[in-house]
mmCIF entry with sequence, helices, sheets and N, C-alpha, C, O atoms, coordinates in Angstrom:
data_MODEL
# 
_entry.id   MODEL 
# 
_entity.id                         1 
_entity.type                       polymer 
_entity.pdbx_number_of_molecules   1 
# 
_entity_poly.entity_id                      1 
_entity_poly.type                           'polypeptide(L)' 
_entity_poly.nstd_linkage                   no 
_entity_poly.nstd_monomer                   no 
_entity_poly.pdbx_seq_one_letter_code       
;(UNK)(UNK)(UNK)(UNK)(UNK)(UNK)(UNK)(UNK)(UNK)(UNK)(UNK)(UNK)(UNK)(UNK)(UNK)(UNK)
(UNK)(UNK)(UNK)(UNK)(UNK)(UNK)(UNK)(UNK)(UNK)(UNK)(UNK)(UNK)(UNK)(UNK)(UNK)(UNK)
(UNK)(UNK)(UNK)(UNK)(UNK)(UNK)(UNK)(UNK)(UNK)(UNK)(UNK)(UNK)(UNK)(UNK)(UNK)(UNK)
(UNK)(UNK)(UNK)(UNK)
;
_entity_poly.pdbx_seq_one_letter_code_can   XXXXXXXXXXXXXXXXXXXXXXXXXXXXXXXXXXXXXXXXXXXXXXXXXXXX 
_entity_poly.pdbx_strand_id                 A 
# 
loop_
_entity_poly_seq.entity_id 
_entity_poly_seq.num 
_entity_poly_seq.mon_id 
_entity_poly_seq.hetero 
1 1  UNK n 
1 2  UNK n 
1 3  UNK n 
1 4  UNK n 
1 5  UNK n 
1 6  UNK n 
1 7  UNK n 
1 8  UNK n 
1 9  UNK n 
1 10 UNK n 
1 11 UNK n 
1 12 UNK n 
1 13 UNK n 
1 14 UNK n 
1 15 UNK n 
1 16 UNK n 
1 17 UNK n 
1 18 UNK n 
1 19 UNK n 
1 20 UNK n 
1 21 UNK n 
1 22 UNK n 
1 23 UNK n 
1 24 UNK n 
1 25 UNK n 
1 26 UNK n 
1 27 UNK n 
1 28 UNK n 
1 29 UNK n 
1 30 UNK n 
1 31 UNK n 
1 32 UNK n 
1 33 UNK n 
1 34 UNK n 
1 35 UNK n 
1 36 UNK n 
1 37 UNK n 
1 38 UNK n 
1 39 UNK n 
1 40 UNK n 
1 41 UNK n 
1 42 UNK n 
1 43 UNK n 
1 44 UNK n 
1 45 UNK n 
1 46 UNK n 
1 47 UNK n 
1 48 UNK n 
1 49 UNK n 
1 50 UNK n 
1 51 UNK n 
1 52 UNK n 
# 
_struct_asym.id          A 
_struct_asym.entity_id   1 
# 
loop_
_struct_conf.conf_type_id 
_struct_conf.id 
_struct_conf.pdbx_PDB_helix_id 
_struct_conf.beg_label_comp_id 
_struct_conf.beg_label_asym_id 
_struct_conf.beg_label_seq_id 
_struct_conf.pdbx_beg_PDB_ins_code 
_struct_conf.end_label_comp_id 
_struct_conf.end_label_asym_id 
_struct_conf.end_label_seq_id 
_struct_conf.pdbx_end_PDB_ins_code 
_struct_conf.beg_auth_comp_id 
_struct_conf.beg_auth_asym_id 
_struct_conf.beg_auth_seq_id 
_struct_conf.end_auth_comp_id 
_struct_conf.end_auth_asym_id 
_struct_conf.end_auth_seq_id 
_struct_conf.pdbx_PDB_helix_class 
_struct_conf.details 
_struct_conf.pdbx_PDB_helix_length 
HELX_P HELX_P1 AA1 UNK A 11 ? UNK A 16 ? UNK A 11 UNK A 16 1 ? 6  
HELX_P HELX_P2 AA2 UNK A 40 ? UNK A 51 ? UNK A 40 UNK A 51 1 ? 12 
# 
_struct_conf_type.id          HELX_P 
_struct_conf_type.criteria    ? 
_struct_conf_type.reference   ? 
# 
_struct_sheet.id               AA1 
_struct_sheet.type             ? 
_struct_sheet.number_strands   2 
_struct_sheet.details          ? 
# 
_struct_sheet_order.sheet_id     AA1 
_struct_sheet_order.range_id_1   1 
_struct_sheet_order.range_id_2   2 
_struct_sheet_order.offset       ? 
_struct_sheet_order.sense        anti-parallel 
# 
loop_
_struct_sheet_range.sheet_id 
_struct_sheet_range.id 
_struct_sheet_range.beg_label_comp_id 
_struct_sheet_range.beg_label_asym_id 
_struct_sheet_range.beg_label_seq_id 
_struct_sheet_range.pdbx_beg_PDB_ins_code 
_struct_sheet_range.end_label_comp_id 
_struct_sheet_range.end_label_asym_id 
_struct_sheet_range.end_label_seq_id 
_struct_sheet_range.pdbx_end_PDB_ins_code 
_struct_sheet_range.beg_auth_comp_id 
_struct_sheet_range.beg_auth_asym_id 
_struct_sheet_range.beg_auth_seq_id 
_struct_sheet_range.end_auth_comp_id 
_struct_sheet_range.end_auth_asym_id 
_struct_sheet_range.end_auth_seq_id 
AA1 1 UNK A 25 ? UNK A 28 ? UNK A 25 UNK A 28 
AA1 2 UNK A 31 ? UNK A 34 ? UNK A 31 UNK A 34 
# 
loop_
_atom_site.group_PDB 
_atom_site.id 
_atom_site.type_symbol 
_atom_site.label_atom_id 
_atom_site.label_alt_id 
_atom_site.label_comp_id 
_atom_site.label_asym_id 
_atom_site.label_entity_id 
_atom_site.label_seq_id 
_atom_site.pdbx_PDB_ins_code 
_atom_site.Cartn_x 
_atom_site.Cartn_y 
_atom_site.Cartn_z 
_atom_site.occupancy 
_atom_site.B_iso_or_equiv 
_atom_site.pdbx_formal_charge 
_atom_site.auth_seq_id 
_atom_site.auth_comp_id 
_atom_site.auth_asym_id 
_atom_site.auth_atom_id 
_atom_site.pdbx_PDB_model_num 
ATOM 1   N N  . UNK A 1 1  ? -27.177 -4.284  -3.769  1.00 0.00 ? 1  UNK A N  1 
ATOM 2   C CA . UNK A 1 1  ? -27.135 -5.206  -2.663  1.00 0.00 ? 1  UNK A CA 1 
ATOM 3   C C  . UNK A 1 1  ? -25.929 -6.119  -2.839  1.00 0.00 ? 1  UNK A C  1 
ATOM 4   O O  . UNK A 1 1  ? -25.705 -6.654  -3.925  1.00 0.00 ? 1  UNK A O  1 
ATOM 5   N N  . UNK A 1 2  ? -25.156 -6.296  -1.776  1.00 0.00 ? 2  UNK A N  1 
ATOM 6   C CA . UNK A 1 2  ? -23.981 -7.162  -1.816  1.00 0.00 ? 2  UNK A CA 1 
ATOM 7   C C  . UNK A 1 2  ? -24.306 -8.501  -1.176  1.00 0.00 ? 2  UNK A C  1 
ATOM 8   O O  . UNK A 1 2  ? -24.971 -8.570  -0.142  1.00 0.00 ? 2  UNK A O  1 
ATOM 9   N N  . UNK A 1 3  ? -23.828 -9.556  -1.804  1.00 0.00 ? 3  UNK A N  1 
ATOM 10  C CA . UNK A 1 3  ? -23.985 -10.898 -1.243  1.00 0.00 ? 3  UNK A CA 1 
ATOM 11  C C  . UNK A 1 3  ? -22.821 -11.162 -0.298  1.00 0.00 ? 3  UNK A C  1 
ATOM 12  O O  . UNK A 1 3  ? -21.691 -10.761 -0.577  1.00 0.00 ? 3  UNK A O  1 
ATOM 13  N N  . UNK A 1 4  ? -23.085 -11.824 0.798   1.00 0.00 ? 4  UNK A N  1 
ATOM 14  C CA . UNK A 1 4  ? -22.032 -12.162 1.741   1.00 0.00 ? 4  UNK A CA 1 
ATOM 15  C C  . UNK A 1 4  ? -21.905 -13.673 1.817   1.00 0.00 ? 4  UNK A C  1 
ATOM 16  O O  . UNK A 1 4  ? -22.854 -14.411 1.554   1.00 0.00 ? 4  UNK A O  1 
ATOM 17  N N  . UNK A 1 5  ? -20.726 -14.108 2.178   1.00 0.00 ? 5  UNK A N  1 
ATOM 18  C CA . UNK A 1 5  ? -20.436 -15.530 2.327   1.00 0.00 ? 5  UNK A CA 1 
ATOM 19  C C  . UNK A 1 5  ? -20.114 -15.767 3.792   1.00 0.00 ? 5  UNK A C  1 
ATOM 20  O O  . UNK A 1 5  ? -19.209 -15.137 4.339   1.00 0.00 ? 5  UNK A O  1 
ATOM 21  N N  . UNK A 1 6  ? -20.852 -16.678 4.437   1.00 0.00 ? 6  UNK A N  1 
ATOM 22  C CA . UNK A 1 6  ? -20.689 -16.907 5.869   1.00 0.00 ? 6  UNK A CA 1 
ATOM 23  C C  . UNK A 1 6  ? -19.415 -17.697 6.180   1.00 0.00 ? 6  UNK A C  1 
ATOM 24  O O  . UNK A 1 6  ? -18.735 -17.400 7.162   1.00 0.00 ? 6  UNK A O  1 
ATOM 25  N N  . UNK A 1 7  ? -19.086 -18.689 5.369   1.00 0.00 ? 7  UNK A N  1 
ATOM 26  C CA . UNK A 1 7  ? -17.924 -19.532 5.611   1.00 0.00 ? 7  UNK A CA 1 
ATOM 27  C C  . UNK A 1 7  ? -16.968 -19.427 4.430   1.00 0.00 ? 7  UNK A C  1 
ATOM 28  O O  . UNK A 1 7  ? -17.357 -19.016 3.337   1.00 0.00 ? 7  UNK A O  1 
ATOM 29  N N  . UNK A 1 8  ? -15.716 -19.804 4.664   1.00 0.00 ? 8  UNK A N  1 
ATOM 30  C CA . UNK A 1 8  ? -14.750 -19.760 3.566   1.00 0.00 ? 8  UNK A CA 1 
ATOM 31  C C  . UNK A 1 8  ? -15.120 -20.812 2.515   1.00 0.00 ? 8  UNK A C  1 
ATOM 32  O O  . UNK A 1 8  ? -15.685 -21.860 2.828   1.00 0.00 ? 8  UNK A O  1 
ATOM 33  N N  . UNK A 1 9  ? -14.785 -20.502 1.276   1.00 0.00 ? 9  UNK A N  1 
ATOM 34  C CA . UNK A 1 9  ? -15.130 -21.370 0.154   1.00 0.00 ? 9  UNK A CA 1 
ATOM 35  C C  . UNK A 1 9  ? -13.930 -22.191 -0.291  1.00 0.00 ? 9  UNK A C  1 
ATOM 36  O O  . UNK A 1 9  ? -12.788 -21.740 -0.201  1.00 0.00 ? 9  UNK A O  1 
ATOM 37  N N  . UNK A 1 10 ? -14.195 -23.382 -0.764  1.00 0.00 ? 10 UNK A N  1 
ATOM 38  C CA . UNK A 1 10 ? -13.160 -24.158 -1.445  1.00 0.00 ? 10 UNK A CA 1 
ATOM 39  C C  . UNK A 1 10 ? -13.076 -23.633 -2.871  1.00 0.00 ? 10 UNK A C  1 
ATOM 40  O O  . UNK A 1 10 ? -13.950 -22.889 -3.315  1.00 0.00 ? 10 UNK A O  1 
ATOM 41  N N  . UNK A 1 11 ? -12.031 -24.019 -3.585  1.00 0.00 ? 11 UNK A N  1 
ATOM 42  C CA . UNK A 1 11 ? -11.879 -23.572 -4.965  1.00 0.00 ? 11 UNK A CA 1 
ATOM 43  C C  . UNK A 1 11 ? -13.047 -24.047 -5.820  1.00 0.00 ? 11 UNK A C  1 
ATOM 44  O O  . UNK A 1 11 ? -13.562 -23.283 -6.636  1.00 0.00 ? 11 UNK A O  1 
ATOM 45  N N  . UNK A 1 12 ? -13.473 -25.296 -5.647  1.00 0.00 ? 12 UNK A N  1 
ATOM 46  C CA . UNK A 1 12 ? -14.578 -25.843 -6.423  1.00 0.00 ? 12 UNK A CA 1 
ATOM 47  C C  . UNK A 1 12 ? -15.875 -25.097 -6.115  1.00 0.00 ? 12 UNK A C  1 
ATOM 48  O O  . UNK A 1 12 ? -16.654 -24.809 -7.023  1.00 0.00 ? 12 UNK A O  1 
ATOM 49  N N  . UNK A 1 13 ? -16.110 -24.783 -4.835  1.00 0.00 ? 13 UNK A N  1 
ATOM 50  C CA . UNK A 1 13 ? -17.314 -24.040 -4.458  1.00 0.00 ? 13 UNK A CA 1 
ATOM 51  C C  . UNK A 1 13 ? -17.263 -22.621 -5.013  1.00 0.00 ? 13 UNK A C  1 
ATOM 52  O O  . UNK A 1 13 ? -18.293 -22.071 -5.404  1.00 0.00 ? 13 UNK A O  1 
ATOM 53  N N  . UNK A 1 14 ? -16.071 -22.023 -5.051  1.00 0.00 ? 14 UNK A N  1 
ATOM 54  C CA . UNK A 1 14 ? -15.920 -20.681 -5.600  1.00 0.00 ? 14 UNK A CA 1 
ATOM 55  C C  . UNK A 1 14 ? -16.254 -20.656 -7.088  1.00 0.00 ? 14 UNK A C  1 
ATOM 56  O O  . UNK A 1 14 ? -16.892 -19.717 -7.564  1.00 0.00 ? 14 UNK A O  1 
ATOM 57  N N  . UNK A 1 15 ? -15.825 -21.684 -7.826  1.00 0.00 ? 15 UNK A N  1 
ATOM 58  C CA . UNK A 1 15 ? -16.123 -21.746 -9.257  1.00 0.00 ? 15 UNK A CA 1 
ATOM 59  C C  . UNK A 1 15 ? -17.627 -21.818 -9.511  1.00 0.00 ? 15 UNK A C  1 
ATOM 60  O O  . UNK A 1 15 ? -18.106 -21.302 -10.521 1.00 0.00 ? 15 UNK A O  1 
ATOM 61  N N  . UNK A 1 16 ? -18.368 -22.443 -8.619  1.00 0.00 ? 16 UNK A N  1 
ATOM 62  C CA . UNK A 1 16 ? -19.816 -22.569 -8.782  1.00 0.00 ? 16 UNK A CA 1 
ATOM 63  C C  . UNK A 1 16 ? -20.571 -21.394 -8.163  1.00 0.00 ? 16 UNK A C  1 
ATOM 64  O O  . UNK A 1 16 ? -21.768 -21.239 -8.405  1.00 0.00 ? 16 UNK A O  1 
ATOM 65  N N  . UNK A 1 17 ? -19.892 -20.563 -7.368  1.00 0.00 ? 17 UNK A N  1 
ATOM 66  C CA . UNK A 1 17 ? -20.531 -19.463 -6.647  1.00 0.00 ? 17 UNK A CA 1 
ATOM 67  C C  . UNK A 1 17 ? -20.840 -18.293 -7.579  1.00 0.00 ? 17 UNK A C  1 
ATOM 68  O O  . UNK A 1 17 ? -20.035 -17.959 -8.449  1.00 0.00 ? 17 UNK A O  1 
ATOM 69  N N  . UNK A 1 18 ? -22.000 -17.677 -7.398  1.00 0.00 ? 18 UNK A N  1 
ATOM 70  C CA . UNK A 1 18 ? -22.388 -16.496 -8.173  1.00 0.00 ? 18 UNK A CA 1 
ATOM 71  C C  . UNK A 1 18 ? -23.154 -15.571 -7.244  1.00 0.00 ? 18 UNK A C  1 
ATOM 72  O O  . UNK A 1 18 ? -24.137 -15.978 -6.625  1.00 0.00 ? 18 UNK A O  1 
ATOM 73  N N  . UNK A 1 19 ? -22.699 -14.312 -7.144  1.00 0.00 ? 19 UNK A N  1 
ATOM 74  C CA . UNK A 1 19 ? -23.392 -13.383 -6.252  1.00 0.00 ? 19 UNK A CA 1 
ATOM 75  C C  . UNK A 1 19 ? -24.512 -12.636 -6.966  1.00 0.00 ? 19 UNK A C  1 
ATOM 76  O O  . UNK A 1 19 ? -25.279 -11.914 -6.329  1.00 0.00 ? 19 UNK A O  1 
ATOM 77  N N  . UNK A 1 20 ? -24.612 -12.803 -8.283  1.00 0.00 ? 20 UNK A N  1 
ATOM 78  C CA . UNK A 1 20 ? -25.698 -12.206 -9.032  1.00 0.00 ? 20 UNK A CA 1 
ATOM 79  C C  . UNK A 1 20 ? -25.463 -10.772 -9.474  1.00 0.00 ? 20 UNK A C  1 
ATOM 80  O O  . UNK A 1 20 ? -26.359 -10.172 -10.068 1.00 0.00 ? 20 UNK A O  1 
ATOM 81  N N  . UNK A 1 21 ? -24.285 -10.191 -9.207  1.00 0.00 ? 21 UNK A N  1 
ATOM 82  C CA . UNK A 1 21 ? -24.027 -8.801  -9.586  1.00 0.00 ? 21 UNK A CA 1 
ATOM 83  C C  . UNK A 1 21 ? -23.337 -8.678  -10.928 1.00 0.00 ? 21 UNK A C  1 
ATOM 84  O O  . UNK A 1 21 ? -23.354 -7.598  -11.520 1.00 0.00 ? 21 UNK A O  1 
ATOM 85  N N  . UNK A 1 22 ? -22.732 -9.738  -11.431 1.00 0.00 ? 22 UNK A N  1 
ATOM 86  C CA . UNK A 1 22 ? -22.005 -9.671  -12.685 1.00 0.00 ? 22 UNK A CA 1 
ATOM 87  C C  . UNK A 1 22 ? -20.572 -9.185  -12.531 1.00 0.00 ? 22 UNK A C  1 
ATOM 88  O O  . UNK A 1 22 ? -19.860 -9.071  -13.528 1.00 0.00 ? 22 UNK A O  1 
ATOM 89  N N  . UNK A 1 23 ? -20.129 -8.896  -11.309 1.00 0.00 ? 23 UNK A N  1 
ATOM 90  C CA . UNK A 1 23 ? -18.748 -8.454  -11.072 1.00 0.00 ? 23 UNK A CA 1 
ATOM 91  C C  . UNK A 1 23 ? -17.811 -9.649  -11.086 1.00 0.00 ? 23 UNK A C  1 
ATOM 92  O O  . UNK A 1 23 ? -18.239 -10.789 -10.907 1.00 0.00 ? 23 UNK A O  1 
ATOM 93  N N  . UNK A 1 24 ? -16.537 -9.381  -11.298 1.00 0.00 ? 24 UNK A N  1 
ATOM 94  C CA . UNK A 1 24 ? -15.515 -10.429 -11.257 1.00 0.00 ? 24 UNK A CA 1 
ATOM 95  C C  . UNK A 1 24 ? -14.915 -10.485 -9.855  1.00 0.00 ? 24 UNK A C  1 
ATOM 96  O O  . UNK A 1 24 ? -14.714 -9.452  -9.216  1.00 0.00 ? 24 UNK A O  1 
ATOM 97  N N  . UNK A 1 25 ? -14.635 -11.682 -9.388  1.00 0.00 ? 25 UNK A N  1 
ATOM 98  C CA . UNK A 1 25 ? -14.076 -11.893 -8.056  1.00 0.00 ? 25 UNK A CA 1 
ATOM 99  C C  . UNK A 1 25 ? -12.847 -12.779 -8.143  1.00 0.00 ? 25 UNK A C  1 
ATOM 100 O O  . UNK A 1 25 ? -12.684 -13.539 -9.098  1.00 0.00 ? 25 UNK A O  1 
ATOM 101 N N  . UNK A 1 26 ? -11.986 -12.678 -7.144  1.00 0.00 ? 26 UNK A N  1 
ATOM 102 C CA . UNK A 1 26 ? -10.882 -13.611 -6.980  1.00 0.00 ? 26 UNK A CA 1 
ATOM 103 C C  . UNK A 1 26 ? -11.042 -14.252 -5.602  1.00 0.00 ? 26 UNK A C  1 
ATOM 104 O O  . UNK A 1 26 ? -11.643 -13.661 -4.704  1.00 0.00 ? 26 UNK A O  1 
ATOM 105 N N  . UNK A 1 27 ? -10.512 -15.439 -5.441  1.00 0.00 ? 27 UNK A N  1 
ATOM 106 C CA . UNK A 1 27 ? -10.598 -16.151 -4.169  1.00 0.00 ? 27 UNK A CA 1 
ATOM 107 C C  . UNK A 1 27 ? -9.330  -15.876 -3.388  1.00 0.00 ? 27 UNK A C  1 
ATOM 108 O O  . UNK A 1 27 ? -8.237  -16.236 -3.827  1.00 0.00 ? 27 UNK A O  1 
ATOM 109 N N  . UNK A 1 28 ? -9.466  -15.238 -2.229  1.00 0.00 ? 28 UNK A N  1 
ATOM 110 C CA . UNK A 1 28 ? -8.316  -14.898 -1.393  1.00 0.00 ? 28 UNK A CA 1 
ATOM 111 C C  . UNK A 1 28 ? -8.571  -15.421 0.018   1.00 0.00 ? 28 UNK A C  1 
ATOM 112 O O  . UNK A 1 28 ? -9.487  -14.968 0.704   1.00 0.00 ? 28 UNK A O  1 
ATOM 113 N N  . UNK A 1 29 ? -7.757  -16.371 0.437   1.00 0.00 ? 29 UNK A N  1 
ATOM 114 C CA . UNK A 1 29 ? -7.894  -16.999 1.763   1.00 0.00 ? 29 UNK A CA 1 
ATOM 115 C C  . UNK A 1 29 ? -9.298  -17.541 1.994   1.00 0.00 ? 29 UNK A C  1 
ATOM 116 O O  . UNK A 1 29 ? -9.834  -17.447 3.098   1.00 0.00 ? 29 UNK A O  1 
ATOM 117 N N  . UNK A 1 30 ? -9.887  -18.105 0.953   1.00 0.00 ? 30 UNK A N  1 
ATOM 118 C CA . UNK A 1 30 ? -11.199 -18.713 1.070   1.00 0.00 ? 30 UNK A CA 1 
ATOM 119 C C  . UNK A 1 30 ? -12.355 -17.742 0.953   1.00 0.00 ? 30 UNK A C  1 
ATOM 120 O O  . UNK A 1 30 ? -13.510 -18.160 1.035   1.00 0.00 ? 30 UNK A O  1 
ATOM 121 N N  . UNK A 1 31 ? -12.086 -16.454 0.764   1.00 0.00 ? 31 UNK A N  1 
ATOM 122 C CA . UNK A 1 31 ? -13.146 -15.460 0.660   1.00 0.00 ? 31 UNK A CA 1 
ATOM 123 C C  . UNK A 1 31 ? -13.139 -14.812 -0.719  1.00 0.00 ? 31 UNK A C  1 
ATOM 124 O O  . UNK A 1 31 ? -12.076 -14.452 -1.225  1.00 0.00 ? 31 UNK A O  1 
ATOM 125 N N  . UNK A 1 32 ? -14.311 -14.660 -1.334  1.00 0.00 ? 32 UNK A N  1 
ATOM 126 C CA . UNK A 1 32 ? -14.355 -13.990 -2.630  1.00 0.00 ? 32 UNK A CA 1 
ATOM 127 C C  . UNK A 1 32 ? -14.140 -12.487 -2.456  1.00 0.00 ? 32 UNK A C  1 
ATOM 128 O O  . UNK A 1 32 ? -14.829 -11.844 -1.664  1.00 0.00 ? 32 UNK A O  1 
ATOM 129 N N  . UNK A 1 33 ? -13.185 -11.935 -3.196  1.00 0.00 ? 33 UNK A N  1 
ATOM 130 C CA . UNK A 1 33 ? -12.871 -10.507 -3.128  1.00 0.00 ? 33 UNK A CA 1 
ATOM 131 C C  . UNK A 1 33 ? -13.137 -9.900  -4.501  1.00 0.00 ? 33 UNK A C  1 
ATOM 132 O O  . UNK A 1 33 ? -12.662 -10.431 -5.505  1.00 0.00 ? 33 UNK A O  1 
ATOM 133 N N  . UNK A 1 34 ? -13.894 -8.786  -4.570  1.00 0.00 ? 34 UNK A N  1 
ATOM 134 C CA . UNK A 1 34 ? -14.168 -8.183  -5.871  1.00 0.00 ? 34 UNK A CA 1 
ATOM 135 C C  . UNK A 1 34 ? -12.905 -7.598  -6.488  1.00 0.00 ? 34 UNK A C  1 
ATOM 136 O O  . UNK A 1 34 ? -12.066 -7.027  -5.790  1.00 0.00 ? 34 UNK A O  1 
ATOM 137 N N  . UNK A 1 35 ? -12.780 -7.746  -7.793  1.00 0.00 ? 35 UNK A N  1 
ATOM 138 C CA . UNK A 1 35 ? -11.650 -7.171  -8.518  1.00 0.00 ? 35 UNK A CA 1 
ATOM 139 C C  . UNK A 1 35 ? -11.928 -5.693  -8.782  1.00 0.00 ? 35 UNK A C  1 
ATOM 140 O O  . UNK A 1 35 ? -13.075 -5.306  -9.006  1.00 0.00 ? 35 UNK A O  1 
ATOM 141 N N  . UNK A 1 36 ? -10.883 -4.869  -8.755  1.00 0.00 ? 36 UNK A N  1 
ATOM 142 C CA . UNK A 1 36 ? -11.063 -3.444  -9.036  1.00 0.00 ? 36 UNK A CA 1 
ATOM 143 C C  . UNK A 1 36 ? -11.290 -3.224  -10.523 1.00 0.00 ? 36 UNK A C  1 
ATOM 144 O O  . UNK A 1 36 ? -10.844 -4.001  -11.367 1.00 0.00 ? 36 UNK A O  1 
ATOM 145 N N  . UNK A 1 37 ? -11.983 -2.158  -10.807 1.00 0.00 ? 37 UNK A N  1 
ATOM 146 C CA . UNK A 1 37 ? -12.218 -1.772  -12.194 1.00 0.00 ? 37 UNK A CA 1 
ATOM 147 C C  . UNK A 1 37 ? -10.941 -1.150  -12.758 1.00 0.00 ? 37 UNK A C  1 
ATOM 148 O O  . UNK A 1 37 ? -10.204 -0.499  -12.017 1.00 0.00 ? 37 UNK A O  1 
ATOM 149 N N  . UNK A 1 38 ? -10.666 -1.331  -14.034 1.00 0.00 ? 38 UNK A N  1 
ATOM 150 C CA . UNK A 1 38 ? -9.461  -0.742  -14.622 1.00 0.00 ? 38 UNK A CA 1 
ATOM 151 C C  . UNK A 1 38 ? -9.553  0.785   -14.656 1.00 0.00 ? 38 UNK A C  1 
ATOM 152 O O  . UNK A 1 38 ? -10.632 1.350   -14.832 1.00 0.00 ? 38 UNK A O  1 
ATOM 153 N N  . UNK A 1 39 ? -8.412  1.437   -14.486 1.00 0.00 ? 39 UNK A N  1 
ATOM 154 C CA . UNK A 1 39 ? -8.352  2.894   -14.538 1.00 0.00 ? 39 UNK A CA 1 
ATOM 155 C C  . UNK A 1 39 ? -7.870  3.331   -15.914 1.00 0.00 ? 39 UNK A C  1 
ATOM 156 O O  . UNK A 1 39 ? -7.557  2.495   -16.763 1.00 0.00 ? 39 UNK A O  1 
ATOM 157 N N  . UNK A 1 40 ? -7.811  4.637   -16.132 1.00 0.00 ? 40 UNK A N  1 
ATOM 158 C CA . UNK A 1 40 ? -7.316  5.173   -17.399 1.00 0.00 ? 40 UNK A CA 1 
ATOM 159 C C  . UNK A 1 40 ? -5.862  4.762   -17.626 1.00 0.00 ? 40 UNK A C  1 
ATOM 160 O O  . UNK A 1 40 ? -5.456  4.523   -18.763 1.00 0.00 ? 40 UNK A O  1 
ATOM 161 N N  . UNK A 1 41 ? -5.078  4.679   -16.553 1.00 0.00 ? 41 UNK A N  1 
ATOM 162 C CA . UNK A 1 41 ? -3.675  4.255   -16.688 1.00 0.00 ? 41 UNK A CA 1 
ATOM 163 C C  . UNK A 1 41 ? -3.588  2.819   -17.198 1.00 0.00 ? 41 UNK A C  1 
ATOM 164 O O  . UNK A 1 41 ? -2.723  2.503   -18.015 1.00 0.00 ? 41 UNK A O  1 
ATOM 165 N N  . UNK A 1 42 ? -4.478  1.949   -16.721 1.00 0.00 ? 42 UNK A N  1 
ATOM 166 C CA . UNK A 1 42 ? -4.510  0.566   -17.198 1.00 0.00 ? 42 UNK A CA 1 
ATOM 167 C C  . UNK A 1 42 ? -4.802  0.542   -18.696 1.00 0.00 ? 42 UNK A C  1 
ATOM 168 O O  . UNK A 1 42 ? -4.145  -0.168  -19.457 1.00 0.00 ? 42 UNK A O  1 
ATOM 169 N N  . UNK A 1 43 ? -5.795  1.327   -19.108 1.00 0.00 ? 43 UNK A N  1 
ATOM 170 C CA . UNK A 1 43 ? -6.176  1.340   -20.508 1.00 0.00 ? 43 UNK A CA 1 
ATOM 171 C C  . UNK A 1 43 ? -5.058  1.897   -21.382 1.00 0.00 ? 43 UNK A C  1 
ATOM 172 O O  . UNK A 1 43 ? -4.834  1.393   -22.483 1.00 0.00 ? 43 UNK A O  1 
ATOM 173 N N  . UNK A 1 44 ? -4.351  2.926   -20.914 1.00 0.00 ? 44 UNK A N  1 
ATOM 174 C CA . UNK A 1 44 ? -3.218  3.480   -21.665 1.00 0.00 ? 44 UNK A CA 1 
ATOM 175 C C  . UNK A 1 44 ? -2.118  2.437   -21.838 1.00 0.00 ? 44 UNK A C  1 
ATOM 176 O O  . UNK A 1 44 ? -1.539  2.311   -22.917 1.00 0.00 ? 44 UNK A O  1 
ATOM 177 N N  . UNK A 1 45 ? -1.833  1.698   -20.781 1.00 0.00 ? 45 UNK A N  1 
ATOM 178 C CA . UNK A 1 45 ? -0.804  0.667   -20.842 1.00 0.00 ? 45 UNK A CA 1 
ATOM 179 C C  . UNK A 1 45 ? -1.177  -0.421  -21.841 1.00 0.00 ? 45 UNK A C  1 
ATOM 180 O O  . UNK A 1 45 ? -0.334  -0.866  -22.620 1.00 0.00 ? 45 UNK A O  1 
ATOM 181 N N  . UNK A 1 46 ? -2.421  -0.844  -21.823 1.00 0.00 ? 46 UNK A N  1 
ATOM 182 C CA . UNK A 1 46 ? -2.878  -1.879  -22.753 1.00 0.00 ? 46 UNK A CA 1 
ATOM 183 C C  . UNK A 1 46 ? -2.760  -1.391  -24.195 1.00 0.00 ? 46 UNK A C  1 
ATOM 184 O O  . UNK A 1 46 ? -2.343  -2.143  -25.076 1.00 0.00 ? 46 UNK A O  1 
ATOM 185 N N  . UNK A 1 47 ? -3.130  -0.128  -24.435 1.00 0.00 ? 47 UNK A N  1 
ATOM 186 C CA . UNK A 1 47 ? -2.995  0.419   -25.791 1.00 0.00 ? 47 UNK A CA 1 
ATOM 187 C C  . UNK A 1 47 ? -1.544  0.421   -26.255 1.00 0.00 ? 47 UNK A C  1 
ATOM 188 O O  . UNK A 1 47 ? -1.262  0.110   -27.412 1.00 0.00 ? 47 UNK A O  1 
ATOM 189 N N  . UNK A 1 48 ? -0.622  0.770   -25.360 1.00 0.00 ? 48 UNK A N  1 
ATOM 190 C CA . UNK A 1 48 ? 0.809   0.769   -25.722 1.00 0.00 ? 48 UNK A CA 1 
ATOM 191 C C  . UNK A 1 48 ? 1.295   -0.644  -26.017 1.00 0.00 ? 48 UNK A C  1 
ATOM 192 O O  . UNK A 1 48 ? 2.043   -0.868  -26.970 1.00 0.00 ? 48 UNK A O  1 
ATOM 193 N N  . UNK A 1 49 ? 0.863   -1.599  -25.189 1.00 0.00 ? 49 UNK A N  1 
ATOM 194 C CA . UNK A 1 49 ? 1.278   -2.996  -25.405 1.00 0.00 ? 49 UNK A CA 1 
ATOM 195 C C  . UNK A 1 49 ? 0.744   -3.522  -26.733 1.00 0.00 ? 49 UNK A C  1 
ATOM 196 O O  . UNK A 1 49 ? 1.444   -4.241  -27.446 1.00 0.00 ? 49 UNK A O  1 
ATOM 197 N N  . UNK A 1 50 ? -0.481  -3.167  -27.062 1.00 0.00 ? 50 UNK A N  1 
ATOM 198 C CA . UNK A 1 50 ? -1.065  -3.608  -28.330 1.00 0.00 ? 50 UNK A CA 1 
ATOM 199 C C  . UNK A 1 50 ? -0.338  -2.975  -29.516 1.00 0.00 ? 50 UNK A C  1 
ATOM 200 O O  . UNK A 1 50 ? -0.224  -3.590  -30.576 1.00 0.00 ? 50 UNK A O  1 
ATOM 201 N N  . UNK A 1 51 ? 0.152   -1.751  -29.339 1.00 0.00 ? 51 UNK A N  1 
ATOM 202 C CA . UNK A 1 51 ? 0.861   -1.073  -30.423 1.00 0.00 ? 51 UNK A CA 1 
ATOM 203 C C  . UNK A 1 51 ? 2.186   -1.755  -30.719 1.00 0.00 ? 51 UNK A C  1 
ATOM 204 O O  . UNK A 1 51 ? 2.645   -1.743  -31.862 1.00 0.00 ? 51 UNK A O  1 
ATOM 205 N N  . UNK A 1 52 ? 2.819   -2.360  -29.689 1.00 0.00 ? 52 UNK A N  1 
ATOM 206 C CA . UNK A 1 52 ? 4.089   -3.049  -29.902 1.00 0.00 ? 52 UNK A CA 1 
ATOM 207 C C  . UNK A 1 52 ? 3.850   -4.319  -30.669 1.00 0.00 ? 52 UNK A C  1 
ATOM 208 O O  . UNK A 1 52 ? 4.796   -5.054  -30.956 1.00 0.00 ? 52 UNK A O  1 
# 
């Protein structure tokens, strides 16, 4: 189940907001947007950076 927000949020309201799913969100134009999950390419890049 996805939680919806009827009105745009302020930054302070966004910090206190929790949709209960455990996902990470970013605030874009007053609306919480879910962050994408990392792909294998992201993980490969992080491993290379850590190796340096």
